[in-house]
C-alpha positions as CSV (number, residue, x, y, z in Angstrom):
1,X,6.5,-3.0,5.5
2,X,8.5,-0.7,3.4
3,X,8.7,-1.3,0.2
4,X,11.0,2.1,-1.4
5,X,12.0,1.0,-4.7
6,X,10.8,-2.3,-4.9
7,X,7.9,-3.8,-6.9
8,X,6.2,-7.1,-4.5
9,X,2.6,-7.2,-6.6
10,X,3.4,-7.2,-10.6
11,X,0.7,-5.7,-12.6
12,X,-0.6,-9.1,-13.6
13,X,-1.2,-9.5,-10.1
14,X,-3.2,-6.7,-9.6
15,X,-5.4,-7.2,-12.6
16,X,-6.4,-10.8,-11.2
17,X,-7.3,-8.3,-8.2
18,X,-9.7,-6.4,-10.0
19,X,-11.1,-9.1,-12.1
20,X,-11.7,-10.4,-8.4
21,X,-13.3,-7.4,-7.1
22,X,-15.2,-7.6,-10.8
23,X,-13.6,-4.0,-11.7
24,X,-10.5,-5.7,-14.6
25,X,-8.7,-3.3,-16.7
26,X,-9.4,-2.3,-19.5
27,X,-6.4,-2.9,-21.6
28,X,-4.6,-5.9,-20.1
29,X,-0.7,-4.6,-18.8
30,X,2.5,-6.2,-19.9
31,X,2.4,-7.4,-23.8
32,X,5.6,-6.0,-25.3
33,X,6.5,-3.0,-23.2
34,X,9.2,-1.5,-22.5
35,X,9.6,-1.1,-17.6
36,X,8.7,2.2,-18.1
37,X,5.3,1.8,-19.7
38,X,5.2,-1.4,-17.6
39,X,5.9,0.7,-14.8
40,X,3.1,3.0,-16.0
41,X,1.1,0.3,-16.3
42,X,1.3,-1.3,-12.6
43,X,0.6,2.1,-11.3
44,X,-2.6,2.5,-13.1
45,X,-3.8,-0.5,-12.0
46,X,-3.3,-0.1,-8.6
47,X,-4.6,3.4,-8.8
48,X,-7.5,1.1,-10.1
49,X,-7.4,-1.5,-6.9
50,X,-8.0,1.7,-4.4
51,X,-10.3,3.4,-6.6
52,X,-12.5,0.5,-6.3
53,X,-11.7,-0.5,-3.0
54,X,-12.7,3.2,-1.1
55,X,-15.9,2.4,-3.6
56,X,-16.3,-1.0,-2.1
57,X,-15.7,0.9,1.6
58,X,-18.1,3.6,0.2
59,X,-20.9,1.6,-1.0
60,X,-20.4,-0.7,3.0
61,X,-20.4,2.5,5.2
62,X,-24.0,4.0,6.4
63,X,-24.6,7.7,5.3
64,X,-27.4,8.4,8.4
65,X,-25.8,8.8,11.8
66,X,-26.8,6.1,13.5
67,X,-24.0,3.7,12.9
68,X,-21.7,5.4,10.9
69,X,-18.6,6.2,13.2
70,X,-18.8,2.9,14.1
71,X,-18.5,1.6,10.2
72,X,-16.1,4.1,9.5
73,X,-13.9,3.4,13.3
74,X,-13.9,-0.9,11.9
75,X,-12.5,0.0,8.3
76,X,-9.4,2.2,10.2
77,X,-9.5,-0.4,12.2
78,X,-8.8,-3.5,9.4
79,X,-6.5,-0.1,7.8
80,X,-4.5,0.2,11.6
81,X,-3.9,-3.9,11.1
82,X,-2.6,-4.4,7.9
83,X,-0.6,-1.3,8.2
84,X,1.3,-2.8,11.4
85,X,2.5,-0.7,14.1
86,X,5.0,1.2,12.1
87,X,4.1,5.2,12.8
88,X,6.5,6.3,9.7
89,X,4.8,4.0,7.4
90,X,1.3,5.1,8.6
91,X,2.2,8.8,8.1
92,X,3.8,7.8,4.6
93,X,0.4,6.3,3.9
94,X,-1.8,9.3,5.1
95,X,0.9,11.9,3.3
96,X,0.3,10.6,0.2
97,X,-3.4,9.8,0.1
98,X,-3.6,13.3,1.1
99,X,-1.4,14.2,-1.8
100,X,-4.1,12.7,-3.9
101,X,-7.2,13.9,-2.6
102,X,-5.6,17.2,-3.4
103,X,-5.3,16.6,-7.1
104,X,-8.2,15.1,-7.0
105,X,-9.9,18.7,-5.3
106,X,-8.5,20.6,-7.2
107,X,-9.5,19.3,-11.0
108,X,-6.0,19.5,-12.7
109,X,-8.0,19.9,-16.5
110,X,-9.4,22.3,-15.1
111,X,-7.7,26.6,-15.6
112,X,-9.0,28.3,-12.4
113,X,-10.1,26.5,-9.3
114,X,-14.0,28.0,-7.7
115,X,-13.4,29.3,-4.1
116,X,-14.8,26.4,-2.7
117,X,-12.5,24.0,-4.4
118,X,-9.6,26.2,-4.6
119,X,-10.2,27.1,-0.7
120,X,-10.6,22.6,-0.1
121,X,-7.0,22.1,-2.1
122,X,-5.3,24.3,0.0
123,X,-6.8,23.0,3.5
124,X,-5.5,19.8,2.0
125,X,-2.4,20.4,1.5
126,X,-2.6,22.4,4.7
127,X,-2.9,18.8,6.0
128,X,0.0,17.4,4.1
129,X,2.6,20.3,4.8
130,X,1.8,19.9,9.3
131,X,2.7,16.0,9.2
132,X,5.7,17.4,6.8
133,X,6.9,19.7,9.3
134,X,6.3,17.2,12.2
135,X,8.3,14.7,10.3
136,X,11.1,16.8,9.8
137,X,11.3,17.7,14.0
138,X,11.4,14.5,15.0
139,X,14.0,13.8,12.3
140,X,16.1,17.0,14.7
141,X,15.7,19.2,10.9
142,X,15.0,23.0,11.0
143,X,14.9,24.4,7.7
144,X,13.2,21.4,6.7
145,X,10.7,22.0,9.4
146,X,10.2,25.6,8.6
147,X,10.2,25.5,5.4
148,X,6.8,23.0,5.3
149,X,5.8,25.5,8.0
150,X,5.8,28.1,5.3
151,X,4.0,26.4,2.8
152,X,1.7,25.0,5.6
153,X,0.9,29.0,6.1
154,X,0.6,29.4,2.5
155,X,-1.9,27.4,2.5
156,X,-3.7,28.1,5.5
157,X,-4.1,32.0,3.7
158,X,-5.7,30.2,0.6
159,X,-8.0,28.6,3.0
160,X,-9.3,32.1,3.9
161,X,-8.7,33.8,0.9
162,X,-11.2,30.9,-1.1
163,X,-13.7,31.2,1.8
164,X,-14.0,34.8,2.3
165,X,-14.3,34.7,-2.1
166,X,-17.3,32.1,-1.3
167,X,-18.5,34.6,0.7
168,X,-18.5,37.4,-1.4
169,X,-20.5,35.4,-4.2
170,X,-23.4,35.4,-1.5
171,X,-23.6,39.1,-0.5
172,X,-21.7,38.3,2.8
173,X,-19.1,40.8,2.2
174,X,-17.2,43.1,0.4
175,X,-15.1,42.1,-2.8
176,X,-11.9,44.0,-2.0
177,X,-12.9,45.6,-4.9
178,X,-15.7,47.1,-3.1
179,X,-14.5,48.3,0.0
180,X,-15.0,51.7,1.6
181,X,-13.0,53.9,-0.3
182,X,-14.8,53.0,-3.5
C-alpha cells in the first residue's frame, strides 16, 4: 500500500470526493497552476477531505459511555481493513496523524502556549518519538534509537513542567519563584 512519491489520486478526484460528502472546496484546483502549486492544492484538498471524514466519524460516534467503545471499535476495524496487514504502513499513518495532532494542539499562530496545551503537545510528541524509537530498534539503528529516546525524554520533561505550571495556576503548589528561599 506504500504510495511514497506517487500520486494515486488527483486534485480533481479529491474535489469530487469532497463534493460527494457535501464539503466542496472553496476554489477549484488546476487551471494553469504550475506543478508545485498543483501539489500544494492537492495536499490542501486531502487535508479538507481528512477533516470532513473526521467530522463525519465524530458525528456518527456516540458521546455517551453507553456504546461509545463499540462505535470507536467499528471505526478502527474499518481503518484496519483499509490500511491492511502491513505494520510499517500502519505506524507511518499513526505517526503522520500524531504529527498533525501535535501541530493542531500547538496553535501554530500562538507565540506562547498555555501550560495545558504545552503539556498536551509534549504528550503527543512523546508518542511520536516513542514510535520512532521502536522503528529504529527494529532496524538495528542504535544511534537513531538514542536520538528518538532523547526527544521522548525531553518531551516528558515538558509534560511534567506543563502539569506543574497548571498546578501553580490553581494554587495547588508554589511556583519556582515562590520556593522556600523566598
